C-alpha positions as semicolon CSV with decimal commas, in nm:
position;residue;x (nm);y (nm);z (nm)
1;X;1,449;-1,410;-2,838
2;X;1,262;-1,641;-2,478
3;X;1,027;-1,379;-2,462
4;X;0,933;-1,471;-2,843
5;X;0,942;-1,795;-2,729
6;X;0,730;-1,822;-2,497
7;X;0,459;-1,578;-2,676
8;X;0,486;-1,826;-2,989
9;X;0,158;-1,951;-3,084
10;X;0,075;-2,363;-3,004
11;X;0,443;-2,339;-2,833
12;X;0,229;-2,384;-2,476
13;X;0,494;-2,211;-2,310
14;X;0,231;-1,931;-2,247
15;X;-0,032;-2,158;-2,129
16;X;0,215;-2,315;-1,886
17;X;0,338;-2,022;-1,761
18;X;-0,043;-1,898;-1,703
19;X;-0,092;-2,213;-1,499
20;X;0,202;-2,155;-1,276
21;X;0,142;-1,727;-1,244
22;X;-0,289;-1,795;-1,219
23;X;-0,300;-1,695;-0,889
24;X;-0,057;-1,376;-0,910
25;X;-0,223;-1,275;-1,241
26;X;-0,557;-1,296;-1,129
27;X;-0,495;-1,100;-0,744
28;X;-0,302;-0,838;-1,029
29;X;-0,629;-0,799;-1,175
30;X;-0,875;-0,735;-0,898
31;X;-0,621;-0,518;-0,670
32;X;-0,543;-0,313;-1,008
33;X;-0,902;-0,269;-1,114
34;X;-1,000;-0,196;-0,729
35;X;-0,754;0,078;-0,723
36;X;-0,794;0,200;-1,074
37;X;-1,175;0,282;-0,940
38;X;-0,985;0,447;-0,603
39;X;-0,768;0,679;-0,841
40;X;-1,063;0,806;-1,055
41;X;-1,215;0,957;-0,764
42;X;-0,934;1,100;-0,593
43;X;-0,963;1,418;-0,793
44;X;-1,315;1,428;-0,725
45;X;-1,397;1,440;-0,301
46;X;-1,326;1,714;-0,249
47;X;-1,503;1,909;-0,531
48;X;-1,831;1,683;-0,416
49;X;-1,763;1,718;-0,059
50;X;-1,753;2,112;-0,121
51;X;-2,058;2,102;-0,327
52;X;-2,240;2,017;0,025
53;X;-2,128;2,363;0,116
54;X;-1,910;2,251;0,448
55;X;-1,606;2,404;0,552
56;X;-1,249;2,288;0,460
57;X;-1,229;2,100;0,748
58;X;-1,503;1,919;0,731
59;X;-1,395;1,828;0,340
60;X;-1,062;1,732;0,507
61;X;-1,291;1,544;0,677
62;X;-1,391;1,300;0,409
63;X;-1,070;1,266;0,286
64;X;-0,926;1,111;0,619
65;X;-1,254;0,877;0,712
66;X;-1,166;0,672;0,412
67;X;-0,837;0,611;0,593
68;X;-0,987;0,535;0,938
69;X;-1,244;0,252;0,755
70;X;-0,896;0,134;0,582
71;X;-0,738;0,118;0,961
72;X;-1,011;-0,048;1,119
73;X;-1,066;-0,299;0,848
74;X;-0,783;-0,474;0,828
75;X;-0,836;-0,700;1,081
76;X;-1,198;-0,782;1,001
77;X;-1,071;-0,873;0,670
78;X;-0,801;-1,097;0,798
79;X;-1,041;-1,257;0,988
80;X;-1,268;-1,355;0,733
81;X;-0,982;-1,473;0,528
82;X;-0,879;-1,687;0,754
83;X;-1,200;-1,856;0,868
84;X;-1,397;-1,827;0,526
85;X;-1,140;-1,809;0,260
86;X;-0,918;-1,593;0,087
87;X;-1,197;-1,544;-0,202
88;X;-1,476;-1,437;0,014
89;X;-1,272;-1,180;0,193
90;X;-1,201;-1,041;-0,155
91;X;-1,569;-1,053;-0,228
92;X;-1,682;-0,909;0,093
93;X;-1,430;-0,617;-0,013
94;X;-1,605;-0,592;-0,358
95;X;-1,949;-0,560;-0,229
96;X;-1,854;-0,286;0,031
97;X;-1,679;-0,108;-0,239
98;X;-2,027;-0,125;-0,427
99;X;-2,234;-0,049;-0,148
100;X;-1,990;0,258;-0,029
101;X;-1,975;0,429;-0,374
102;X;-2,347;0,381;-0,448
103;X;-2,394;0,579;-0,118
104;X;-2,165;0,870;-0,211
105;X;-2,351;0,885;-0,550
106;X;-2,655;0,901;-0,456
107;X;-2,589;1,059;-0,115
108;X;-2,902;1,385;-0,022
109;X;-2,631;1,528;0,278
110;X;-2,292;1,548;0,402
111;X;-2,325;1,325;0,706
112;X;-2,462;1,024;0,460
113;X;-2,175;1,071;0,226
114;X;-1,983;1,084;0,464
115;X;-2,079;0,696;0,573
116;X;-2,046;0,587;0,208
117;X;-1,696;0,720;0,195
118;X;-1,627;0,487;0,497
119;X;-1,805;0,137;0,384
120;X;-1,616;0,257;0,067
121;X;-1,248;0,260;0,253
122;X;-1,386;-0,083;0,422
123;X;-1,411;-0,219;0,124
124;X;-1,059;-0,100;-0,047
125;X;-0,876;-0,210;0,278
126;X;-1,028;-0,561;0,243
127;X;-0,943;-0,615;-0,060
128;X;-0,557;-0,480;-0,014
129;X;-0,514;-0,655;0,316
130;X;-0,654;-0,984;0,134
131;X;-0,479;-0,902;-0,191
132;X;-0,095;-0,912;0,062
133;X;-0,251;-1,230;0,255
134;X;-0,242;-1,455;-0,096
135;X;0,052;-1,321;-0,218
136;X;0,207;-1,423;0,126
137;X;-0,007;-1,778;0,109
138;X;0,191;-1,857;-0,247
139;X;0,533;-1,723;-0,256
140;X;0,884;-1,822;-0,101
141;X;1,127;-1,596;0,034
142;X;1,391;-1,680;-0,250
143;X;1,104;-1,479;-0,517
144;X;0,875;-1,311;-0,248
145;X;1,054;-0,983;-0,299
146;X;0,998;-0,938;-0,717
147;X;0,627;-1,088;-0,701
148;X;0,515;-0,824;-0,421
149;X;0,689;-0,585;-0,622
150;X;0,506;-0,728;-0,916
151;X;0,180;-0,626;-0,720
152;X;0,328;-0,279;-0,601
153;X;0,362;-0,181;-0,914
154;X;0,025;-0,278;-1,051
155;X;-0,115;-0,112;-0,790
156;X;0,112;0,200;-0,811
157;X;-0,003;0,182;-1,179
158;X;-0,371;0,208;-1,123
159;X;-0,358;0,440;-0,856
160;X;-0,178;0,726;-1,086
161;X;-0,352;0,673;-1,436
162;X;-0,728;0,608;-1,233
163;X;-0,735;1,027;-1,213
164;X;-0,714;1,048;-1,567
165;X;-1,078;0,897;-1,677
166;X;-1,187;1,009;-1,345
167;X;-1,108;1,361;-1,399
168;X;-1,317;1,316;-1,788
169;X;-1,578;1,122;-1,622
170;X;-1,656;1,414;-1,356
171;X;-1,631;1,663;-1,635
172;X;-1,864;1,551;-1,892
173;X;-2,089;1,304;-1,636
174;X;-2,103;1,517;-1,361
175;X;-1,914;1,462;-1,007
176;X;-2,109;1,182;-0,910
177;X;-2,008;0,982;-1,199
178;X;-1,648;0,838;-1,108
179;X;-1,846;0,700;-0,753
180;X;-2,070;0,491;-0,976
181;X;-1,811;0,328;-1,191
182;X;-1,597;0,295;-0,881
183;X;-1,943;0,094;-0,732
184;X;-1,953;-0,105;-1,105
185;X;-1,541;-0,168;-1,088
186;X;-1,664;-0,324;-0,734
187;X;-1,854;-0,575;-0,868
188;X;-1,642;-0,665;-1,094
189;X;-1,376;-0,698;-0,828
190;X;-1,638;-0,933;-0,633
191;X;-1,706;-1,141;-0,907
192;X;-1,354;-1,221;-1,022
193;X;-1,230;-1,340;-0,674
194;X;-1,512;-1,607;-0,649
195;X;-1,513;-1,708;-1,036
196;X;-1,144;-1,704;-1,135
197;X;-0,881;-1,675;-0,820
198;X;-0,824;-2,006;-0,660
199;X;-0,862;-2,041;-0,281
200;X;-0,490;-2,007;-0,146
201;X;-0,580;-2,076;0,248
202;X;-0,401;-2,344;0,380
203;X;-0,551;-2,704;0,402
204;X;-0,697;-2,683;0,770
205;X;-0,671;-2,298;0,818
206;X;-1,025;-2,305;1,004
207;X;-0,897;-2,581;1,273
208;X;-0,638;-2,421;1,530
209;X;-0,326;-2,635;1,509
210;X;-0,281;-2,860;1,804
211;X;-0,103;-2,719;2,095
212;X;-0,144;-2,380;1,911
213;X;-0,510;-2,293;1,979
214;X;-0,513;-1,937;1,903
215;X;-0,895;-1,741;1,775
216;X;-0,810;-1,499;1,559
217;X;-0,843;-1,211;1,802
218;X;-0,577;-1,360;2,011
219;X;-0,322;-1,438;1,684
220;X;-0,354;-1,094;1,659
221;X;-0,228;-1,004;1,980
222;X;0,038;-1,224;1,936
223;X;0,177;-1,116;1,636
224;X;0,139;-0,747;1,757
225;X;0,370;-0,845;2,045
226;X;0,643;-0,996;1,759
227;X;0,908;-0,786;1,750
228;X;1,007;-0,795;1,360
229;X;0,621;-0,749;1,230
230;X;0,654;-0,453;1,525
231;X;0,950;-0,305;1,339
232;X;0,828;-0,318;1,004
233;X;0,501;-0,185;1,076
234;X;0,677;0,086;1,211
235;X;0,867;0,198;0,906
236;X;0,536;0,155;0,667
237;X;0,344;0,353;0,930
238;X;0,612;0,661;0,888
239;X;0,553;0,621;0,470
240;X;0,229;0,653;0,467
241;X;0,202;0,884;0,739
242;X;0,476;1,099;0,513
243;X;0,282;1,035;0,234
244;X;-0,062;1,137;0,313
245;X;0,008;1,419;0,559
246;X;0,329;1,575;0,355
247;X;0,334;1,467;0,036
248;X;-0,034;1,498;-0,043
249;X;-0,111;1,796;0,189
250;X;0,151;2,017;0,271
251;X;0,419;1,976;-0,025
252;X;0,140;2,136;-0,237
253;X;0,021;2,398;-0,050
254;X;0,481;2,478;0,000
255;X;0,453;2,462;-0,376
256;X;0,184;2,697;-0,459
257;X;0,272;2,936;-0,166
258;X;0,623;2,977;-0,123
259;X;0,762;2,876;-0,444
260;X;0,485;2,992;-0,669
261;X;0,436;2,663;-0,892
262;X;0,059;2,628;-1,096
263;X;-0,139;2,344;-0,994
264;X;-0,051;2,168;-1,374
265;X;0,309;2,226;-1,222
266;X;0,264;2,024;-0,886
267;X;0,033;1,766;-1,072
268;X;0,313;1,717;-1,300
269;X;0,575;1,639;-1,047
270;X;0,347;1,451;-0,852
271;X;0,229;1,254;-1,145
272;X;0,628;1,178;-1,169
273;X;0,682;1,058;-0,866
274;X;0,409;0,759;-0,940
275;X;0,594;0,673;-1,343
276;X;0,944;0,655;-1,132
277;X;0,809;0,449;-0,845
278;X;0,607;0,210;-1,112
279;X;0,990;0,167;-1,315
280;X;1,123;0,076;-1,018
281;X;0,926;-0,113;-0,871
282;X;1,058;-0,451;-1,022
283;X;1,416;-0,387;-1,029
284;X;1,336;-0,354;-0,617
285;X;1,176;-0,686;-0,582
286;X;1,498;-0,872;-0,762
287;X;1,720;-0,648;-0,542
288;X;1,535;-0,772;-0,243
289;X;1,550;-1,090;-0,329
290;X;1,893;-1,110;-0,452
291;X;2,028;-0,917;-0,166
292;X;1,844;-0,897;0,134
293;X;1,519;-0,709;0,264
294;X;1,722;-0,503;0,541
295;X;1,980;-0,368;0,251
296;X;1,672;-0,242;0,062
297;X;1,415;-0,139;0,314
298;X;1,646;0,131;0,522
299;X;1,851;0,291;0,230
300;X;1,492;0,355;0,140
301;X;1,376;0,563;0,435
302;X;1,710;0,786;0,375
303;X;1,569;0,875;0,056
304;X;1,256;0,960;0,127
305;X;1,404;1,144;0,394
306;X;1,640;1,339;0,170
307;X;1,325;1,386;-0,108
308;X;1,147;1,564;0,220
309;X;1,437;1,795;0,269
310;X;1,408;1,827;-0,083
311;X;1,055;1,963;-0,059
312;X;1,138;2,194;0,228
313;X;1,443;2,349;0,065
314;X;1,333;2,389;-0,284
315;X;1,321;2,704;-0,428
316;X;1,242;2,678;-0,790
317;X;1,029;2,439;-0,998
318;X;1,367;2,229;-1,123
319;X;1,477;2,152;-0,726
320;X;1,094;2,096;-0,672
321;X;1,104;1,821;-0,983
322;X;1,447;1,706;-0,836
323;X;1,253;1,668;-0,466
324;X;0,962;1,474;-0,677
325;X;1,245;1,213;-0,813
326;X;1,423;1,186;-0,459
327;X;1,104;1,054;-0,366
328;X;0,980;0,811;-0,597
329;X;1,303;0,653;-0,588
330;X;1,259;0,600;-0,259
331;X;0,905;0,488;-0,331
332;X;0,987;0,248;-0,590
333;X;1,313;0,081;-0,432
334;X;1,117;0,016;-0,106
335;X;0,787;-0,079;-0,256
336;X;0,741;-0,444;-0,253
337;X;1,013;-0,492;0,009
338;X;0,804;-0,420;0,341
339;X;0,556;-0,656;0,271
340;X;0,815;-0,943;0,163
341;X;0,961;-0,872;0,496
342;X;0,630;-0,943;0,692
343;X;0,527;-1,253;0,516
344;X;0,917;-1,348;0,571
345;X;0,821;-1,307;0,969
346;X;0,427;-1,412;0,977
347;X;0,457;-1,710;1,261
348;X;0,341;-2,043;1,085
349;X;0,006;-2,076;1,084
350;X;-0,096;-1,690;1,145
351;X;-0,033;-1,538;0,792
352;X;-0,344;-1,357;0,758
353;X;-0,370;-1,211;1,113
354;X;0,020;-1,121;1,080
355;X;-0,038;-0,938;0,744
356;X;-0,363;-0,739;0,842
357;X;-0,201;-0,606;1,170
358;X;0,065;-0,528;0,926
359;X;-0,210;-0,333;0,749
360;X;-0,346;-0,182;1,059
361;X;0,002;-0,048;1,180
362;X;0,012;0,075;0,793
363;X;-0,300;0,287;0,777
364;X;-0,297;0,409;1,122
365;X;-0,046;0,693;0,977
366;X;-0,276;0,728;0,665
367;X;-0,528;0,828;0,975
368;X;-0,300;1,025;1,199
369;X;-0,096;1,165;0,896
370;X;-0,255;1,470;0,768
371;X;-0,374;1,597;1,134
372;X;-0,061;1,558;1,285
373;X;0,162;1,756;1,020
374;X;-0,130;2,013;0,984
375;X;-0,150;2,117;1,362
376;X;0,259;2,076;1,287
377;X;0,247;2,273;0,965
378;X;0,002;2,589;1,180
379;X;0,264;2,558;1,466
380;X;0,605;2,573;1,336
381;X;0,560;2,640;0,978
382;X;0,571;2,408;0,684
383;X;0,957;2,376;0,617
384;X;1,037;2,289;0,986
385;X;0,740;2,009;1,000
386;X;0,862;1,887;0,662
387;X;1,217;1,869;0,844
388;X;1,129;1,700;1,157
389;X;0,931;1,430;0,944
390;X;1,204;1,382;0,732
391;X;1,430;1,288;1,052
392;X;1,131;1,079;1,189
393;X;1,150;0,892;0,891
394;X;1,504;0,842;0,881
395;X;1,522;0,740;1,220
396;X;1,228;0,463;1,193
397;X;1,462;0,359;0,919
398;X;1,779;0,349;1,154
399;X;1,559;0,131;1,385
400;X;1,464;-0,136;1,166
401;X;1,860;-0,168;1,059
402;X;1,942;-0,214;1,409
403;X;1,674;-0,415;1,593
404;X;1,533;-0,635;1,316
405;X;1,680;-0,964;1,179
406;X;1,731;-1,047;0,817
407;X;1,531;-1,252;0,674
408;X;1,675;-1,310;0,325
409;X;1,698;-1,713;0,328
410;X;2,103;-1,658;0,128
411;X;2,211;-1,398;0,351
412;X;2,051;-1,615;0,665
413;X;2,265;-1,933;0,566
414;X;2,557;-1,690;0,482
415;X;2,517;-1,595;0,878
416;X;2,489;-1,955;0,953
417;X;2,764;-2,083;0,800
418;X;3,007;-1,793;0,984
419;X;2,877;-1,864;1,281
420;X;2,960;-2,251;1,250
421;X;3,299;-2,140;1,101
422;X;3,322;-1,925;1,412
423;X;3,251;-2,192;1,624
424;X;3,486;-2,463;1,480
425;X;3,747;-2,194;1,470
426;X;3,696;-2,178;1,874
427;X;3,713;-2,547;1,919
């Protein structure tokens, strides 16, 4: 009934809701459109690189260089967001997406294709980093978890759905077609950033506060010494490390070689990860805002570890699907919580630097995960590597639980009341 009243023509409730949530609506649209384009090229990149006649190692490099670009571009994205504004950082990211994907589509040789991948990865990083900076600007701790969860849900849907149109484009328009479409999508992102998205940078952010005269580089160094931010960065590093190195690389190999699954069975299982994660994203955000960040983030790492162990020992398709669902629960439960925590612990006036540092630590896992776990699998085998990765993930979650402070306002206030009560009793 409440939704019906909101949507009732002429009630004005929908217009009122839009005015309140305008920034969230447009940043979700921008990130969703961008990641829909990214998802569309996921099934094409290895085939496109293979067409140049290169080795499997160089095909892998075409994927890894995208992660390297995302890692190296997080700090520049924050710098532009702080100096020129959030909208301009998104605009530049959109333009880089256009340029990078056009280079990929027209590349006459593998090295040019690699350059295009790096430029496109830089653009994607700027959009994603700037998007999280915008959300950190507009949210308060009490509702930040569910807002970040909406962002995460849009992200997961776009990336998960993108391969479907991407596959059709490649089949009927050629392998370069998804790159052309992603370039067009980047142009839409650039236009929307300047045309529809309000600027959220705090007033006077270009002028350093008196007595706190940090240039962006010094801010970045400062926040990288901030223990809570480093701890949550390590958790997300572990998540990216496991996702790209284990889930996207080793799990399909083990499923095909040792369990005997077909590509369609593997694809269905991994698609289920996106669906379950999407369904869980918003309820997890409510949990984060109701019970606190730590009580969601730490258990999510445990589910990730259980999922990896499940992949390591799955002996049949039902057990493989159970491992997929377990991993998906971890992705859904922990979806927006780490970003909400990173925004919570951002020092005053350093939101852009803090979110950039958080993204850098996360993207580092994207870069090193496939390489490190690939080498480990060659040395000790896929099963042992998956188990070792699970131990690392759960260990990072345990470290976060023990060493990171809670940032949820309700829990902090309860802790303060307990401390005040103990102090009064001692008197």
